[in-house]
N, C-alpha and C positions, 0 to 999 in steps of 0.2 A: 457667215464670214468668220474665218478662224482667227486665232490669236495673232498670227504673223500678219495677216492682211489688215487687221485692225490697227497694227502698229504704224502703218504707212500713212499717217495722217498729218504729221507736222510737215509744212512745206519745205523746210530745210533738209529733210531726208532725201529729197531728190538729188542732193549733192553727193550722196554716197556713191562711190565708184564700185564698191562690192557690197551689194545688198545682203549677201549671206552673212556678213559680219553682224548684222542686226538680229541677234538671236533672242527669242522671247520664251523659250522653254528651258528648264533645267537640264544639266548635263550629268547623267548618272550612269556609271558602268559603261561609258562610251556611247550612250544613246541620249538623244534629245527627248526629254521626259516632261509630260504635263502632270498636273495634279490629278489624283484619282477622281476627284469630284469636279474637275475642270475649272476650279477656282483660279482667279487671276487678280492682279492689282495694277493700278495705273502708275506709270512713270510720266511725269510732266516736266516741261521746261520751266525752270524758275523765273526766267525773264518774261515769258508771255503767258504762262499757265496752260499752253496748248499741250495736248496729249502727244507724247513721243511714242509710247508703246504700252500695251497691256502684257504683263509678264506673268507666267505661270506661278501661282502661289503654292509651291510644294509643301507637303505636310509631314506628319510623323512617318507614314509609310515610306515615302521617298527618301526621307532622312536616314531611316534604318537601312534602306537599300543602298544608299550611298556609302554608309559605313561598312556594310558587308562587302561592297565592291572594292573599297579601299583595302579591306583586310585580305580579300582574295588576291588582289594585285600586288600586295606587299612583297611576298617572298620572291616572285619572279623579277620584280623591279630591283629589289635589294641585291639579288644575285647577278644582275647584269654587270658587265665590266664597267668601271667608272667612266672610261672613255666613251662608251655607248650612251650612258646617261648624259654626259657632257655634250655629245654631238646633238642630242635632241634639244637640250636647253639652249644651246647656241643657235640652232635653227629656229627655234621658237622666237628668240630675240630678233633674229634677222627678219622674220615675217612681221613682227611688230613694227619694225622700222620701215619695211616696205609698204605697210598699210597705215602709216602714221597719220595721214590726213583723215582717213575714215575714222580711225580710233579717236582722234582728237575731236572730230565733229560729234561723234556719239557722246563723248565725255562732256563737251560743252552743253549739248542739248539736255542731258540729264542732270548735270551738276551746276551749270551756270557760269563756271569760271571763264575768263577771256580765252579765246581760241589760242592765242600765243602761249598762255600758261598750260593749256591742255597739250599742245605740241611738246612743250618742255617736259611735261610729266610722262608722255609716252617714251621719250628718249631716256628719261630717268628710270622708268620701269624696265625698259629693255636692258639697261646697264646691269641690273641685278641678275638677269638671266645669263648674260655673258660672264659676269664676275664669278657666279657660282658654277658655271660650266668649268671654269679653271679650278675652282676649289674642290670640285668632285674628284680631281686627280691627286689631291694633296691630303686626303684624310688618312694620315699615316699612323702606323703603330710606333711605339717607342720602347726602347730597351731600358730595363731597370738594372742598375748595378746590384748584383745579388748580395744578400746578407746571410744567405744560408749556403751550407756546403753542398756541392754537387747539384746546383740548381741554376737553370736559365730562366730569366723572368722577362715577360713581355706584357705590355699594356696596349690594347688596341681599342679604337672606337668602332662601334657597330651601330647600324641604323636602329632607331628606337622603335619604330612601328608606324601604323597609321596615325595621323595627327589631324586635329581640327584647326581651322583657320577662320577667324571672324574679322571682317574688314569694315572700315568706316566709309562715309560718303565724300569726305573732302579730298582724298587721293585714291579714287576707286580702282586705278590700275596699279600704281606703284606699291600700294600696301599689299596687294595680292602677290606680285612678283617678288617683293623683298622677303616675304615669308615662304612662299611656295618654292621658290628657286632654291633656298637654303635646305628646305626639307627634302626636296627631290634629289638634290645633289648628294645628300647624306644617305640616300637610299630609302627614304620614307615615302609613303603615299599620303594623300590629303583629301579632306572634305572641306570645301570652302563655302562659307555663307557670306555673300556680299550684302552690303546695306540695301534695304528695301528702297531707299531713295535713288540708288545708283547701281542697279544690278546689270545694266546693259554692258558696261565696260568689262565686268567680270565674265559675262557670257561670251563676249567677243574674244576675250583671251582664251577661253575654253575652245572656241572654234579654231583659233590659230595653233593652239597646243596640239589639237587633233591633227591638223595639217602637218605639223612638225614631226609627227610620228609618235607622240606620247601614247603609250598603250592604254586601252580601256581600263577604267577604274583607278588609274594612278592619280588623277586629279578629278574630283567630282565637284560640281558647282550647284548649290542648292539654294535658290532664291525663295523668299516667302517670309512668313511671320517669324521674327527673331525669337520670341518666347518659346515657340514650339520647336524650332530647329535647333537653336543654340542650347536650349534646355536638354534636349535629347543628346546632343553632342557631349555636353558636360557629364551626363549621367552614364554614358556608355563606356564600359571598361575597355572596349576594343580600341578606342582612341587613346593613345598614350600621352598626348600633349595637347594643350590648347594654346594657340597663339592669337592674341587679341590686340587690336588697336582701337581706342575709343576713350570715353571718359573714365576717370578714376572711380566714380560711383558704380558704373556698370562693370568695370574690371573687378571690383571687390565682390560683386554678386557672382560673377563667373568663377572667381577663385574659390568662393565658398561652396559653390555647387560641384566644383571639381575635386574637392577635398576627399569625398567618399571613395573616389577611384584613384587617388594619389597620382593625378596627372602632373606631368611637367608643365610649367606655366611660363609663357613669354608674354609680358604685358607692357605695351607701349601706351601709356596713359596720359593724363592731362599735363599741360604745361602752363607756366605763368612767368615767362622769361623777363628778367630785368635787362635793360639796356643802359649801361653806365657810360656817360660822356664826360670826359675831363676837359678842363679849360684850355689845355694845350692842343686840343684837337683842331684840325682844319674844319671850319664851320660847314662849308659846302659838302665836304666828304661826310661829315657827321650827319648832316641832313639826309644825304642820299642813303646812307646806311640805315637811318631810322625809317625812311620811306620803305625801303626794301624789306626790312625786318618786321615792320608792322603791317603793311598793306598787301603783301602777296596773298593770293587766294582770297582776296577781299577780307583779310584778317582771320579767315577760317582755317587756322593752321596752329597746331600745338607748339610750333617753334616761334610763333609770333611774339614780338616784343610788346608786352602788355604794360610794363612799368618802366617809364623812361626817366632816368635820373640824370640831371645836368648840373655840373658844378657851377656855383653861383656866378663867377665872373663871365661865364659864357651864356648864361640863361637867357637874357633878353634878346641877344642877337640870334641865338639858335632858335628860340621860340618864334620869333618873327619870320625867319626864313622857312622854318618848318611849316608854319601856318600857310604861307604863300604857296609852297609846293603842294600841300595837301589840298588846298582850294582849287588847284589847277588840275588835279587828277580827273580823268575822264570817266564818268560813270555811264554805263550802258549795258545793253544785252551782250552776252559773250561772243556772239557771232559778228558783231560790229568790229571792224578791223582796228579801230583806234581805242577800243575799250580797255581801261586799266583796272576798273573796279566793277565787278559784276554783281548780280543780285545775291542775296543770302539764300541759303539752301531752302528754308521753309519759314513759315510764320512763327514757329517757336524760336528760331534763331533771331528773327527780327524783334520779337517781344523781349528777349533777354537783353539785346543791345539797348533798346529803348528804356528798359528798366534801369540799366546801369547808368545811362546818361542822366536820366531824371534824378536818380539817387545822388549822383555827383553834384548836380546843380543845386539840389535841395540842401546839400551839406556845405554849400558855399563855393563850389568850384565855378570857374569862369569858362564860358564857351567862346572859343576864338574863331572857329569855322565849323560849318556843317550843323549837326544836331537835329536832323530831320530826315524823313524818307524822301526818295526821289519822286518828283511830281508825276512821272510817267511810268515808273517801274515800281509796283507796289512792294516788292520784296527787296528793293535796293535801298540801302541807307547811305546817305552822303558821307564821304570821308570826314571825320570829325576830330577836332583837337580841343582838349580841355587842359586847363592849368589851375593850380591852386586847389586841387582836390585833396581833402584830408585822407590820411592813410587808412582810416576805418571805413572808407566808402567801398561799395561793392566792387567797383572796377579795380581796386587794388587787392581785393581778397579773392575774387573769382576769375576764372579764365573768361576772357571776353568773347572770343570767336566772332569778331566783327570788325569793321573798319573804324574803330575808335581808339585814339591815342590820348594818353594822359601824361603830362610832363610835370616832374617834381624837381625841386632844388635840393642840392646837398652841399655841405661845406668841407667835409674831410673824408679821406679815404676810409678811415676806420668806421665812421658813421654809415657810409653808403654800403659797406660790406654787411653790417648788421641789418640794415633795412632790406637789402636785396635777399638775404638769407631767411628773412622772416616770412617764410611761405612753406606750406606743406608740399609744394611742388619742387622738383629739382631736375628738370629736363635740360634746358639750355639757358645760357646767359651770354650777353654781348658786352664787350669792352671797347671803347674808342679812346685811344691815347697815343701820343708819340713817345711816351716814356716806356722803354722796353722793360726795365726793372719793375715798374709799377704793374705793367700788364702781367708779368710772371707772378708777382705777389698776389694779385687779385685772382689769377687763375687757380692758385692753390687755395685761397681763402673762400672762394665761392662754392657753395654746396650744390653743384650741378654736374650732371654727367657729361655735358658738352659745353665748351666755352669757345666762342668766336671772338677773335681779337682783330679789330680793324677790318672786318669783312662780315658778310652775311651768309653766303653760300658755303656750307661746310659738309654737306651730306653726300653720299654716293656709295657705290659697291664696297670699297675697301674700308669704310668707316663703321666702327661699332656704335650704332645708334641706340640710345637709351638713356634713362634718367635715374636719379637717386630719389630717395624718400617715396612719396606717393605718386611719383611719375612713372613707376613701372618696375618690372622685374626682368632681368636678362638683357640681352642685346640682340639687335638685328643688323644685318650687314656684316662685312668682314668675316674672317675665319671664325670669330666668336659667335656669329649668327648661326652656325651649324651645331654648336655645342648642345643646345637644348634638344636637338633632334637625334642625338646619339647617346649610347650608353657606353661606359667604360667596362671592358672585360680584361681581367688579369689572368695570365697564364703562368703557371709555375711548373717547369719541366725538369724532371730528374735526369741528370746527365751522368750518373755513376755507371761505370763499366759493368 
C-alpha cells in the first residue's frame, strides 16, 4: 500500500469531490516527491484521533533540491511581464474558491477548526492571491529630483530572489497565500515549509497552483521535520529572505540562524491582545465583540483577546452576560454543523491551557464557567471565563492559545493604557467605546501595530498586518507586504550633451 492509499482511511474523506487535492508527497521542481528513504509521518484528526494521511517526510536532500529549483526558476519568473504573473495568481485564487468545500474539509480534518471557520479561511486565503495579482502591476519606479548637474535619477524596486516561507498550523492556507502571493507578485520564487501538523492544506494549494499554470520550481512545498528543513533554509545563502509566522521564541531562533547569510526577515510572531471595554459601551455589543475576539479558532489565534479590561461601572453586568454567552458556545468536532469551538491542535496546547487555568485559580482567581476538558473530546477544552486573576498570573503574561478568557477591572483611562502596554507583545489591541475622542486617544497611546475600534474583523488583502516590539518584523498584506521581497536599485544617468 503506497502513501496515498494509506491516507484514505478517515471516513470523512469520502466527502471529497476531488480526491487529487489530497496530496501526500512534497512538491519540488514541479514534481510530487517522496523522501529518499521513504520516510513519512502521520496527520491525524484532532477531534477523533483518526488517521487522515501519512505524508512524505522530506529531508535535507529534498530541501536542497527545492532551493535549487527556486533558484533556477527565479530569473524566468522575474522576467515575465507582471500581467502574466498576475494572471496566474488570479487563476490560482479562482481555483481555490471553486474547490472551497474540499479545501475546507481537508483543513478541518487536519486542524480541527469548525468547518464554517475553514470555509472562511479559504475565502480569506484566496483574497491574498487576488489582491497581489493587482499589486504585481503596481511595482513602480520613482523619479528623484536631481541634486547633481546633468543627471537623471531613478529608483526602482526589483525582485529580491528565492525566499523561504515557514507557516503555522492555526491558519494553514491563509498564512501560505499571504506570504507567497506577495513574493510571487514581486517576481520572487519560494520554498515553503508547512507545519507538520497541517501539511495537507499547503500541498493542496500546490496542486491548485500547478493547475493555475505556475511554472515548475516557482513554489516548492517541503513537508517534514522542521529542524532539518528550516535549519537548511536559514543557512542557505541562495534564499534571500525568510518569512515566518509562529511563536516569538521560534522566531528569534530563526532570526539568529539567518544572521550569517544576512537574510531579509519577515516575522509575524506572538500576540497578547488587550480588549478594553469602557462603561459607555452597549453591553450586548461589547459581549459579542469579546466572544468573537477571544474564541475564534478556539482561541488559537495570535489576534485573540487574551486580557479583557472592563471599566468598573460595567464590570458586573458585562461579566454576567459574557459568562452566559460563553457557557452557551457549542463544543464539538469541526465537522459537526453547529460546532463553534473545536478541539485544540494537540496535547501540548491542551496542557498549556490547563496549566494557565490552574495557576490562575491557585493565585485567587474565580472560575465562572468551564475550566475542564470536554467529556467526549479529549483535546477539547470547555470555553472558560475567569475573573479576579492577579496580573502576575501566567494567563496575563503568556499567550494563551486556547478558549480561556480572563476579565479584569479598571478605573481610569490612564491606568488601563499602562496595564495594556505592559507586555513584550504588540500585535493587536481592541477598544470598545462610544466616545470617538477617547478611541482616538487610546489608538495613539497603545503600543500595538493594529488597533480595532468597536469591531473585531480588521484583516484582509489591503491591510498591513504586523506588530510592534516582540510581535514581529515587517508587514504582510497591502503594498507594504511586497517590500521585504524587493531590493531598491538607484540609477543615476548622465544627460550632458
